[in-house]
ZATOR-927716 format. One record per residue (C-alpha): residue number from 1; x, y, z. Coordinates in nm, 3 decimals. Each point is the difference from the previous one (the first is absolute). Layout:
! residues N
SITE     n        c1        c2        c3
SITE   NUM         X         Y         Z
...
! end
This chain:
! residues 276
SITE     n        c1        c2        c3
SITE     1     2.496     0.001    -1.535
SITE     2    -0.370     0.052    -0.041
SITE     3    -0.152     0.232     0.270
SITE     4    -0.191    -0.167     0.282
SITE     5    -0.373    -0.029    -0.056
SITE     6    -0.240     0.231     0.207
SITE     7    -0.199    -0.268     0.150
SITE     8    -0.267     0.221     0.159
SITE     9    -0.052     0.308    -0.228
SITE    10    -0.248    -0.172    -0.247
SITE    11    -0.204    -0.131     0.283
SITE    12    -0.001     0.364     0.159
SITE    13    -0.091     0.136    -0.328
SITE    14    -0.305    -0.224    -0.060
SITE    15    -0.124     0.006     0.336
SITE    16    -0.028     0.326     0.197
SITE    17     0.118    -0.018     0.361
SITE    18    -0.174     0.198     0.250
SITE    19     0.047     0.000     0.373
SITE    20    -0.231     0.187     0.255
SITE    21     0.115     0.018     0.353
SITE    22    -0.283    -0.067     0.248
SITE    23     0.195    -0.038     0.326
SITE    24     0.339     0.198     0.102
SITE    25     0.164     0.042     0.334
SITE    26    -0.028    -0.180     0.362
SITE    27    -0.248    -0.284     0.008
SITE    28    -0.099    -0.214     0.274
SITE    29    -0.214    -0.313     0.061
SITE    30    -0.164    -0.223    -0.238
SITE    31    -0.155     0.074    -0.355
SITE    32    -0.185    -0.212    -0.251
SITE    33     0.083     0.106    -0.353
SITE    34    -0.240    -0.136    -0.292
SITE    35     0.044     0.229    -0.299
SITE    36    -0.081    -0.054    -0.368
SITE    37     0.346     0.092    -0.090
SITE    38     0.359    -0.107     0.054
SITE    39     0.165     0.131     0.310
SITE    40     0.334     0.110     0.095
SITE    41     0.094     0.037     0.391
SITE    42     0.353     0.184     0.066
SITE    43     0.131    -0.037     0.337
SITE    44     0.268     0.242     0.133
SITE    45    -0.001    -0.067     0.379
SITE    46    -0.180    -0.247     0.240
SITE    47    -0.117    -0.347    -0.017
SITE    48    -0.300    -0.123    -0.220
SITE    49    -0.167    -0.333    -0.061
SITE    50    -0.186    -0.042    -0.309
SITE    51    -0.241    -0.317    -0.064
SITE    52    -0.223    -0.111    -0.254
SITE    53    -0.173    -0.353    -0.052
SITE    54     0.171    -0.290    -0.126
SITE    55     0.348     0.120     0.086
SITE    56     0.199     0.024     0.337
SITE    57     0.021     0.367     0.131
SITE    58     0.323     0.187    -0.046
SITE    59     0.128     0.241     0.255
SITE    60     0.241     0.296    -0.114
SITE    61     0.202     0.169     0.243
SITE    62     0.244     0.200    -0.214
SITE    63    -0.061     0.251    -0.292
SITE    64    -0.183    -0.211    -0.277
SITE    65    -0.218     0.022    -0.285
SITE    66    -0.314    -0.251    -0.006
SITE    67    -0.174    -0.015    -0.325
SITE    68    -0.352    -0.191    -0.077
SITE    69     0.005     0.020    -0.364
SITE    70    -0.366    -0.149    -0.034
SITE    71    -0.310     0.111     0.209
SITE    72     0.030    -0.217     0.326
SITE    73    -0.168     0.048     0.337
SITE    74     0.266     0.014     0.266
SITE    75     0.055     0.121     0.353
SITE    76     0.270     0.243     0.126
SITE    77     0.085     0.008     0.376
SITE    78     0.251     0.214     0.159
SITE    79     0.197    -0.087     0.314
SITE    80    -0.012     0.339     0.148
SITE    81     0.050     0.305    -0.243
SITE    82     0.123    -0.041    -0.366
SITE    83     0.080     0.266    -0.236
SITE    84    -0.164    -0.108    -0.333
SITE    85    -0.095     0.095    -0.338
SITE    86    -0.290    -0.198    -0.162
SITE    87    -0.102     0.062    -0.357
SITE    88    -0.267    -0.155    -0.239
SITE    89     0.169    -0.091    -0.338
SITE    90    -0.140    -0.007    -0.337
SITE    91     0.204    -0.163    -0.273
SITE    92    -0.232    -0.136    -0.245
SITE    93    -0.197    -0.315     0.119
SITE    94     0.134    -0.324     0.138
SITE    95    -0.148    -0.183    -0.315
SITE    96     0.149     0.232    -0.242
SITE    97     0.323     0.105     0.126
SITE    98     0.246    -0.300    -0.005
SITE    99     0.231     0.151     0.254
SITE   100    -0.286     0.000     0.266
SITE   101    -0.151    -0.336    -0.109
SITE   102     0.328    -0.197     0.063
SITE   103     0.121     0.176     0.338
SITE   104    -0.066    -0.182     0.308
SITE   105    -0.290     0.115     0.221
SITE   106     0.240     0.193     0.223
SITE   107     0.335     0.119    -0.054
SITE   108     0.212     0.118     0.283
SITE   109     0.343     0.176    -0.056
SITE   110     0.215     0.128     0.289
SITE   111     0.118     0.353    -0.095
SITE   112     0.338    -0.073     0.124
SITE   113     0.043    -0.231    -0.299
SITE   114    -0.031     0.296    -0.234
SITE   115     0.131     0.334     0.107
SITE   116    -0.176     0.188    -0.284
SITE   117    -0.338    -0.116     0.160
SITE   118     0.100     0.158     0.349
SITE   119     0.090     0.315    -0.151
SITE   120    -0.336     0.037    -0.188
SITE   121    -0.180    -0.103     0.323
SITE   122     0.175     0.260     0.194
SITE   123    -0.121     0.282    -0.242
SITE   124    -0.343    -0.158    -0.019
SITE   125    -0.053     0.026     0.387
SITE   126     0.150     0.353     0.013
SITE   127    -0.223     0.100    -0.271
SITE   128    -0.330    -0.178     0.155
SITE   129     0.086     0.152     0.365
SITE   130     0.078     0.348    -0.110
SITE   131    -0.320     0.053    -0.201
SITE   132     0.132     0.266    -0.204
SITE   133    -0.217     0.154    -0.281
SITE   134    -0.078    -0.259    -0.257
SITE   135     0.140    -0.276     0.230
SITE   136    -0.281    -0.260    -0.106
SITE   137     0.133     0.001    -0.360
SITE   138     0.365    -0.024     0.089
SITE   139    -0.078    -0.275     0.242
SITE   140    -0.183    -0.174    -0.265
SITE   141     0.285     0.019    -0.252
SITE   142     0.256    -0.081     0.252
SITE   143    -0.196    -0.332     0.078
SITE   144    -0.013    -0.092    -0.367
SITE   145     0.416     0.058    -0.029
SITE   146     0.018    -0.229     0.302
SITE   147    -0.219    -0.272    -0.151
SITE   148     0.210     0.015    -0.321
SITE   149     0.326    -0.013     0.201
SITE   150    -0.158    -0.305     0.182
SITE   151    -0.067    -0.203    -0.320
SITE   152     0.346     0.072    -0.133
SITE   153     0.156    -0.125     0.310
SITE   154    -0.238    -0.316     0.002
SITE   155     0.139    -0.060    -0.367
SITE   156     0.360     0.076     0.075
SITE   157    -0.013    -0.194     0.338
SITE   158    -0.191    -0.301    -0.160
SITE   159    -0.261     0.015     0.292
SITE   160    -0.251    -0.199    -0.204
SITE   161     0.082    -0.329    -0.153
SITE   162    -0.289    -0.058    -0.252
SITE   163    -0.216     0.210    -0.236
SITE   164     0.062     0.324    -0.169
SITE   165     0.234     0.150     0.272
SITE   166     0.218    -0.303    -0.021
SITE   167     0.002     0.032    -0.365
SITE   168     0.105     0.349     0.021
SITE   169     0.272    -0.097     0.232
SITE   170     0.151    -0.217    -0.266
SITE   171     0.234     0.188    -0.215
SITE   172    -0.077    -0.167    -0.333
SITE   173    -0.371    -0.060     0.053
SITE   174    -0.028     0.396     0.106
SITE   175     0.112     0.069    -0.342
SITE   176    -0.286    -0.178    -0.166
SITE   177    -0.256     0.086     0.263
SITE   178     0.108     0.391    -0.030
SITE   179    -0.062    -0.031    -0.378
SITE   180    -0.338    -0.165     0.018
SITE   181    -0.109     0.272     0.254
SITE   182     0.125     0.278    -0.209
SITE   183    -0.151    -0.126    -0.333
SITE   184    -0.299    -0.240     0.037
SITE   185    -0.098     0.082    -0.360
SITE   186     0.293    -0.155    -0.144
SITE   187    -0.047    -0.316    -0.205
SITE   188     0.173    -0.209     0.273
SITE   189     0.110    -0.369    -0.036
SITE   190     0.187    -0.242     0.203
SITE   191     0.301     0.062    -0.210
SITE   192    -0.022     0.373     0.031
SITE   193    -0.048    -0.015     0.373
SITE   194     0.300    -0.212     0.041
SITE   195     0.198     0.202    -0.211
SITE   196    -0.079     0.302     0.213
SITE   197     0.125    -0.207     0.283
SITE   198     0.326    -0.107    -0.201
SITE   199    -0.099    -0.360     0.070
SITE   200    -0.119    -0.318    -0.219
SITE   201    -0.361    -0.048    -0.037
SITE   202     0.007    -0.316     0.205
SITE   203     0.209     0.112     0.270
SITE   204    -0.195     0.337     0.017
SITE   205    -0.358    -0.185     0.013
SITE   206     0.121    -0.235     0.279
SITE   207     0.175     0.280     0.199
SITE   208    -0.303     0.234    -0.041
SITE   209    -0.259    -0.259     0.112
SITE   210     0.210    -0.113     0.289
SITE   211     0.056     0.330     0.136
SITE   212    -0.311     0.208    -0.086
SITE   213    -0.237    -0.286     0.030
SITE   214    -0.171     0.038    -0.348
SITE   215     0.113    -0.094    -0.348
SITE   216     0.127     0.312    -0.190
SITE   217    -0.294    -0.017    -0.225
SITE   218    -0.241    -0.023     0.261
SITE   219     0.161     0.288     0.205
SITE   220    -0.025     0.210    -0.322
SITE   221    -0.378    -0.070    -0.043
SITE   222    -0.059     0.094     0.362
SITE   223     0.192     0.329    -0.031
SITE   224    -0.160     0.095    -0.311
SITE   225    -0.360    -0.066     0.139
SITE   226     0.074     0.173     0.332
SITE   227     0.138     0.299    -0.168
SITE   228    -0.290    -0.005    -0.238
SITE   229    -0.251     0.025     0.288
SITE   230     0.190     0.282     0.158
SITE   231    -0.014     0.194    -0.326
SITE   232    -0.356    -0.073    -0.062
SITE   233    -0.087     0.104     0.338
SITE   234     0.166     0.359    -0.083
SITE   235    -0.246     0.016    -0.282
SITE   236     0.210    -0.088    -0.311
SITE   237    -0.194    -0.162    -0.274
SITE   238     0.016    -0.406    -0.050
SITE   239     0.164     0.058    -0.345
SITE   240     0.269     0.219     0.132
SITE   241     0.098    -0.205     0.301
SITE   242     0.005    -0.316    -0.221
SITE   243     0.280     0.138    -0.225
SITE   244     0.191     0.143     0.303
SITE   245     0.005    -0.334     0.181
SITE   246     0.094    -0.203    -0.318
SITE   247    -0.336    -0.127    -0.154
SITE   248    -0.071     0.086    -0.350
SITE   249    -0.382     0.102     0.045
SITE   250    -0.247     0.047     0.277
SITE   251    -0.162    -0.346    -0.110
SITE   252     0.342    -0.167     0.049
SITE   253     0.014     0.155     0.364
SITE   254    -0.355    -0.119     0.074
SITE   255     0.081    -0.356    -0.108
SITE   256     0.288     0.002     0.252
SITE   257    -0.202     0.142     0.275
SITE   258    -0.282    -0.252    -0.081
SITE   259     0.243    -0.301    -0.012
SITE   260     0.211     0.106     0.322
SITE   261    -0.263     0.158     0.217
SITE   262    -0.321    -0.087    -0.133
SITE   263    -0.131     0.345    -0.055
SITE   264     0.050     0.309    -0.233
SITE   265     0.254     0.287     0.019
SITE   266    -0.267     0.249     0.112
SITE   267    -0.165    -0.236     0.260
SITE   268     0.353    -0.088     0.167
SITE   269     0.094     0.365    -0.004
SITE   270    -0.321     0.094     0.180
SITE   271     0.016    -0.304     0.260
SITE   272     0.289     0.205     0.173
SITE   273     0.209    -0.280     0.159
SITE   274     0.126     0.032     0.359
SITE   275     0.170     0.350     0.030
SITE   276     0.344     0.022     0.111
! end
């Protein structure tokens, strides 16, 4: 039997995850949060209500993780005193990283549903409150670990029913998605993607579009262009980036950018889409 594909490692490789804790410990009252990054709120004890425009507020009164994968102004209100860790999260941009692009505006995961999350949260709070030498770096790394565990749990528990996370929750589609993410420069065709999933072309195309929300070819193009923009922002030359993401030349990459986004690769990279 073939080994189970690693659904997250390629995304983690291409988009560096970084968490910066800005609040840890007892919190009281109401707070408005309007950060240009994604945010992760971790509740260990107490009662918290989170609200943002366009959705009903959610109240959490048991240990939980609440993840806002895209910048979104929201309010945090505590009923009495609550133990919280809140962090800014950078994991590529919402326009470039397909995982962030397809997540809901707010993801709430009770920690009782996943014991590993609770264990990491306990260690995180112990480190945050003890403030031993180097605690800021340790707290940041532990927050990153917890976020990866959160995404892993969301995939395993099928918490999202559409978009990339839903695709990664599907055993066969996950094989193809992991292959696309790991090797975007490969000469992918529908037949090769279907073969990676162990499915016929027609069945794969229908299931992919119904689950992920895009035809396989369109998803591949978006993945390549988002990755190209990320690599260009890191200073890699256009010719090198074109080869890495599956286009034969800088001019070929430029044609796709003009057709899909009405701009050039360098202008798209300098535009800096919404940070997450």
